[in-house]
C-alpha positions in Angstrom: -17.6 -48.8 -29.5 -18.9 -45.3 -29.9 -20.7 -46.1 -33.1 -22.6 -49.0 -31.5 -23.5 -46.8 -28.6 -24.9 -44.2 -30.9 -26.8 -46.8 -32.8 -28.3 -48.1 -29.6 -29.4 -44.7 -28.5 -30.6 -43.3 -31.9 -32.4 -46.3 -33.5 -35.7 -47.0 -31.9 -36.5 -50.2 -30.0 -39.1 -50.9 -32.7 -36.5 -50.7 -35.5 -34.0 -52.8 -33.6 -36.6 -55.4 -32.7 -37.8 -55.5 -36.4 -34.2 -55.9 -37.6 -33.6 -58.8 -35.2 -37.0 -60.4 -36.2 -36.2 -60.2 -39.9 -32.7 -61.7 -39.3 -34.3 -64.6 -37.4 -36.9 -65.1 -40.0 -34.2 -65.3 -42.6 -32.4 -67.9 -40.5 -35.4 -70.3 -40.2 -37.1 -69.0 -37.1 -40.4 -67.7 -38.6 -43.9 -69.1 -38.2 -43.5 -70.2 -34.6 -46.7 -71.2 -32.6 -45.1 -70.4 -29.2 -41.9 -69.0 -27.7 -40.7 -70.4 -24.4 -38.3 -68.4 -22.2 -36.3 -70.8 -20.0 -35.2 -69.6 -16.6 -32.3 -70.5 -14.4 -31.3 -74.2 -14.7 -34.3 -74.9 -16.9 -32.6 -74.8 -20.3 -32.6 -78.5 -20.9 -36.1 -78.2 -22.5 -34.4 -76.8 -25.6 -32.6 -80.1 -26.2 -35.9 -81.8 -26.6 -37.0 -79.9 -29.7 -37.4 -82.0 -32.8 -35.4 -80.9 -35.9 -33.9 -78.0 -34.0 -31.4 -75.4 -34.9 -29.5 -73.4 -32.4 -28.4 -69.7 -32.7 -26.2 -68.0 -30.0 -27.7 -64.8 -28.8 -24.4 -63.1 -29.8 -25.2 -63.8 -33.5 -28.6 -62.1 -33.4 -28.6 -58.3 -34.2 -29.1 -56.1 -31.2 -29.8 -59.1 -28.9 -28.4 -58.6 -25.3 -26.0 -61.2 -23.9 -27.0 -63.3 -21.0 -24.3 -63.7 -18.4 -25.9 -65.4 -15.4 -25.0 -68.9 -14.4 -27.7 -71.3 -15.6 -28.6 -69.2 -18.6 -27.1 -70.6 -21.8 -27.6 -67.6 -24.0 -29.0 -69.3 -27.1 -32.2 -69.5 -29.1 -33.4 -72.9 -30.3 -36.0 -73.4 -33.1 -37.7 -76.7 -33.6 -41.0 -78.6 -33.0 -42.9 -80.2 -30.1 -46.0 -82.3 -30.8 -46.4 -80.8 -34.2 -46.1 -77.2 -33.0 -43.3 -74.8 -34.1 -41.4 -73.7 -31.0 -38.8 -71.1 -30.2 -36.9 -71.8 -27.0 -35.0 -69.0 -25.4 -32.4 -70.5 -23.2 -31.6 -67.7 -20.8 -32.6 -64.0 -20.3 -31.0 -60.8 -19.2 -32.0 -59.2 -15.9 -32.5 -55.7 -14.5 -30.1 -56.5 -11.7 -27.3 -57.0 -14.2 -27.5 -53.2 -15.0 -29.7 -53.5 -18.1 -32.6 -51.1 -18.4 -36.0 -52.6 -18.7 -36.2 -51.9 -22.4 -33.2 -54.2 -22.8 -34.5 -56.8 -20.4 -37.7 -57.1 -22.5 -36.1 -56.8 -25.9 -36.6 -60.5 -26.6 -40.3 -60.1 -26.1 -40.4 -57.2 -28.6 -38.6 -59.4 -31.1 -41.1 -62.2 -30.5 -43.9 -59.8 -31.2 -42.3 -58.5 -34.4 -41.9 -62.2 -35.5 -45.6 -62.7 -35.1 -45.4 -65.3 -32.3 -48.9 -65.3 -30.9 -48.1 -66.6 -27.4 -45.2 -67.0 -24.9 -44.5 -69.3 -22.0 -42.3 -67.5 -19.4 -40.6 -69.8 -16.9 -38.4 -69.0 -14.0 -36.8 -70.3 -10.8 -38.4 -68.8 -7.8 -38.4 -68.9 -4.0 -41.4 -70.4 -2.3 -43.3 -68.2 0.1 -46.6 -70.1 0.4 -46.6 -73.4 2.2 -48.2 -74.9 -1.0 -45.1 -73.9 -2.9 -42.4 -76.1 -1.4 -39.1 -76.8 -3.0 -39.5 -78.7 -6.3 -43.1 -77.5 -6.9 -44.3 -76.2 -10.3 -46.4 -73.1 -9.9 -48.6 -71.7 -12.7 -48.6 -67.9 -12.3 -52.1 -66.5 -11.9 -51.0 -62.9 -11.4 -47.9 -60.9 -10.4 -46.9 -58.0 -8.2 -44.2 -55.8 -9.8 -41.9 -54.5 -7.1 -38.9 -54.0 -9.3 -39.2 -50.2 -9.0 -39.9 -49.6 -12.7 -42.2 -50.5 -15.6 -40.8 -51.4 -19.1 -43.6 -49.2 -20.7 -42.4 -46.0 -18.9 -41.2 -43.3 -21.3 -42.6 -42.4 -24.8 -45.0 -45.0 -26.1 -44.5 -46.4 -29.6 -48.1 -47.0 -30.9 -46.7 -49.6 -33.3 -46.2 -51.9 -30.3 -49.4 -51.2 -28.5 -51.6 -48.8 -26.5 -50.3 -46.2 -24.1 -52.4 -47.7 -21.2 -52.7 -51.4 -21.8 -55.1 -53.4 -19.7 -53.5 -55.8 -17.2 -56.6 -57.5 -15.8 -55.5 -60.9 -17.3 -51.8 -60.7 -17.8 -51.6 -64.5 -17.6 -54.1 -66.1 -20.0 -57.0 -68.0 -18.2 -57.2 -70.3 -21.2 -53.4 -71.2 -21.1 -53.6 -71.7 -17.3 -56.5 -74.1 -17.8 -54.4 -75.9 -20.5 -51.5 -76.2 -18.0 -53.9 -77.8 -15.5 -55.2 -80.2 -18.1 -51.6 -81.2 -19.1 -50.6 -81.7 -15.4 -53.6 -84.0 -14.7 -52.9 -86.1 -17.8 -49.2 -86.5 -16.9 -49.9 -86.9 -13.1 -47.7 -83.8 -12.5 -48.8 -81.8 -9.6 -49.4 -78.1 -10.6 -49.8 -75.4 -8.1 -51.2 -71.9 -8.7 -50.2 -68.6 -7.1 -49.1 -65.0 -7.3 -45.5 -64.2 -8.3 -43.8 -61.1 -6.8 -41.0 -59.7 -9.0 -38.1 -57.9 -7.2 -35.0 -56.3 -8.4 -32.3 -58.4 -6.7 -29.6 -59.6 -7.0 -29.4 -60.0 -3.2 -31.9 -62.5 -1.9 -34.8 -61.0 0.1 -34.7 -60.5 3.9 -37.0 -62.5 6.1 -38.9 -59.2 6.9 -39.4 -58.6 3.2 -40.7 -62.1 2.7 -43.2 -61.6 5.6 -44.3 -58.4 3.8 -44.7 -60.2 0.5 -46.8 -62.9 2.2 -49.0 -60.2 3.6 -49.4 -58.7 0.1 -50.6 -62.1 -1.2 -47.5 -63.4 -2.9 -46.8 -67.1 -3.1 -43.4 -67.0 -4.8 -40.7 -64.5 -5.4 -38.2 -64.0 -8.2 -36.1 -61.5 -10.2 -37.6 -61.6 -13.7 -40.8 -62.4 -15.7 -43.1 -59.5 -14.7 -41.4 -57.0 -17.2 -41.6 -59.6 -20.0 -45.2 -60.4 -19.3 -46.1 -56.7 -19.3 -44.4 -56.1 -22.6 -45.9 -59.2 -24.2 -49.4 -58.1 -23.2 -48.6 -54.6 -24.5 -48.2 -56.3 -27.9 -51.3 -58.5 -27.6 -49.4 -61.8 -27.0 -51.0 -64.4 -24.8 -48.9 -65.2 -21.8 -48.4 -68.3 -19.6 -46.1 -68.1 -16.6 -44.6 -71.1 -14.8 -42.3 -70.9 -11.7 -40.1 -73.8 -10.7 -39.9 -73.4 -6.9 -36.2 -74.1 -6.4 -35.8 -73.0 -2.8 -37.7 -71.8 0.2 -37.7 -68.0 0.6 -35.6 -66.3 3.3 -36.8 -66.9 6.8 -38.9 -70.0 6.0 -35.9 -72.2 7.1 -32.8 -71.0 9.1 -30.3 -72.1 6.3 -28.8 -69.3 4.1 -29.8 -69.2 0.4 -27.4 -70.0 -2.4 -27.7 -70.0 -6.2 -26.3 -73.6 -6.2 -29.5 -74.7 -4.5 -31.5 -73.2 -7.4 -29.5 -75.1 -10.0 -29.7 -78.4 -8.0 -33.4 -78.3 -7.6 -34.0 -77.4 -11.3 -32.0 -80.4 -12.3 -34.1 -82.6 -9.9 -37.4 -81.6 -11.4 -36.4 -81.1 -15.0 -38.1 -84.3 -16.1 -41.5 -83.2 -14.8 -40.9 -79.6 -16.0 -40.1 -80.8 -19.6 -43.0 -83.2 -19.6 -45.4 -80.4 -18.5 -44.1 -78.0 -21.2 -44.5 -80.6 -23.9 -48.0 -81.5 -22.6 -49.0 -77.8 -22.7 -47.6 -77.1 -26.1 -49.3 -80.3 -27.5 -52.6 -78.9 -26.4 -52.3 -75.4 -27.8 
């Protein structure tokens, strides 16, 4: 409606994020130790939360709806290994037509809720030979090739500094914890650089060759904007890519989203175990 359009444009992102955070706090979602954003096909982790409650995104004030297959569009609150966890099953993407402020709104809300750390997960295409289909890759760094930055425009100092440092976007401490959890569970954990692109078309073989030259190990259509915004607010970030397919040109077969979903289902046991192991060690 026109009224909701005006509200979206006039009320600041800070005010909208604060309103959503207060609403969630009033519905039992306060005091979380960690928030986990679950990428394509990875939402089953939310079903493993102890004593959980589930809230559809549509019920949360100002929260954008997720409409991509494999993104359930709901928030779960519960516990894992004695830690209070918020599980965000699904995200919105820049390629859906959302601006980057909308894409990162969930991170703004997590910051206003006082969540100290986030785990960002995604389904990604493997570029490096070490990142074959089914691998779990801890993100050491990213290359943002989406063509925009979520911090562009006027800066609200209540969120963070105008020019935030991005030397360690992905927490060295949390990456070390992920390695420790993987060793304890005998789950192989790779490390690499994630390149974020706009999509929604998959990349061309020439683009993948270029990304490999730039130093990228995996490619996807999310995560980097969320990581930037989380660091802007001082949250610690861990990124994990589930390598669900080989990137374009690695093999002659065409790419399809069904392959992403199929691989995510195959590795979900290891993925869930790794997340639980990490959260238990926070």
